[in-house]
N, C-alpha and C positions, 0 to 999 in steps of 0.2 A: 675538731670535727663536732658537729651538732646532731643531736637526735631530736626528732619531732614526736611529741606525745599528744594523743587525743584522749581526753578524760570525760567520762560521764559522771555526773554527781547528782545525788538526791538525798534529801533528808527533810525532817519536819521543819517547816518554815519558821525562822526566827532571825532576829538581827544578828549580823556578824558572820554569816556563812560565807559570803563572797570574800570577806577580809581573811577568813581562816584559810581558804584556798590560796589567795594571793600571797599571804605571808609565807605559807609553806613553800610555794614556788620560789619566791624571792630568797628565802633563807637557804635554799639549796641551789641557787644560781639559775633558776628557771626564768624564762622570759615569756610572759603572757602575750600570745599573738592575736587570738580572736576568740569570741565566745557567743553563745546564745543561751539565755537563762530566763526563767520565769517561775511564777507561783501558779501551781495547778493543784486544785483539790487539797489544800492544806500542806502540800509538799513544795519544797523548792527544788527545782530540777534544772539541769543545764549540761551543756557540753562546752569544753574548753580545749583549745589547741595551744600548745606551748612548746618551746624549744629549750634544750638544756645541753651542756657539754656532755658528750657521749660517756665520758668517765664518771659523770655524776648521776647518770640515769637511774642506776639501781638504788642509790641512796634516796633520790627524789621519789621514786615509785614507792619505796618502803614508807617514807614519811607521809605520802598521800593516802596510802592504804591505812595507816595508823589513825587517820581522821575518823575512822569508823567508831573509835572509842569516844569521840566527841559528837556522835550522832549523825555524821555525814559519810555516806557510802560513796567511795570514789573507785571507779573502775578505769584502769589505765590501759591504753592500747598504743603500741609504738607504730607510728605512721611512716613505714618504710617507703611508701609511694609518694611522699610529698613532692609536689612540683613535677610529677611525671605525666600529668594529664595532657592529652593532645588538644588540638584546636577544636573548640566546641562553639555552637551557637546557643545563646540563651533565649528563653521564652518564658512568659508568665501566663498562667492559667488562672482565671478568676471564676469562681463558682458561687452562685446564690440560689437557694431554693428552700421549699418547705422541708424541715428536718424529717428524716426517715432513715431507717436502717439500710446500709449497703451503698450509700452514695459514693463514699471514697473507694470502696471495693470496686465498683464499676469503673470509675474514672481512672484509678491507678491501674486497673486491668488493661485499659486501652493503652496507657503509657508504657506499661511493661511489655505488651504485645509488640510494640514498635521499637523497643530497645531505648526508650527515652528515660534518662536518668533524673530522678527527683533530687534536687539539690537542697530545697528548703520548702517546708510546708507549714502554714499557719492556718488554724481553723478555730471557729467558735460558733456557739449557738447564741442567738439574740432574739429578743421579742420583736415580732413583726409589727410594723406601724398599724395603728387603728385596731388593735386587738386581733390581728390576723394569725395568731398562733406563734410558732417558733420557727425561725429561719436558721438554716445551716449555711455558713459562709466559709470559704476557703480560698487562700491564695497559694498557688503552687509554682515555685520557680523550678524550671527544668532545663536540661541541656541535651543537645543532640549533636552528633558528629556530622550528620548530613541534613541540610536544611530542607531537602525535598520530603523528608519524613514528616515535617511539621504539617504539610498539606494533607497527608494521609491521616495523621492524628486528628487534625481539625475535622475532617470528614467523619471519622469514626465517633468523635465526641458529639457532633451534631446528631448522629443517628441515635445515641443513647440519651441525649438531653431531654427529649420529650417523654421518654419512658420514666426518667428519673424526676421529671417535673422541676428541672433546674435551668437556670440561665448560665451558660458556659461561654467564656470569652478567652481566646488564646491570642496573646500579643507576642509577636516575634521581636527579637532583639532587645528584650527588656533587661 
């Protein structure tokens, strides 16, 4: 029987951090399934999903937590719900506008009010062309159990877009 683990990792960025986690997993019979990682503000941060034989879970978790001694903090969660998600429809929300406080709060508020699940969010600040200040850009992948909800979400996002001074596009089936 296999256990699925979801790990969050963070530490001061330096060469070899991914290899450290990969080696620890492999040395304890763990299989790396998927991950999202990146460099943010001098730190290397990521999430990893892995599976391991149930009888080796405790040993692996202990070894991952011991990486703290090498400057890498690893928090491990057992994913007992792996594979239990029902049928969902995916959509992608693209957002671009002048950077200001509260953009994501307003947008994610609409999503939460309609029970829309955020599956992935990537954002950044970039210089606007022609010296036009700083733009905030985000791509948000969401899932819903009822496709009719997307029309309601789209309508509510259109209502707040002008107040936020952003361009919002919601694409179904992404």
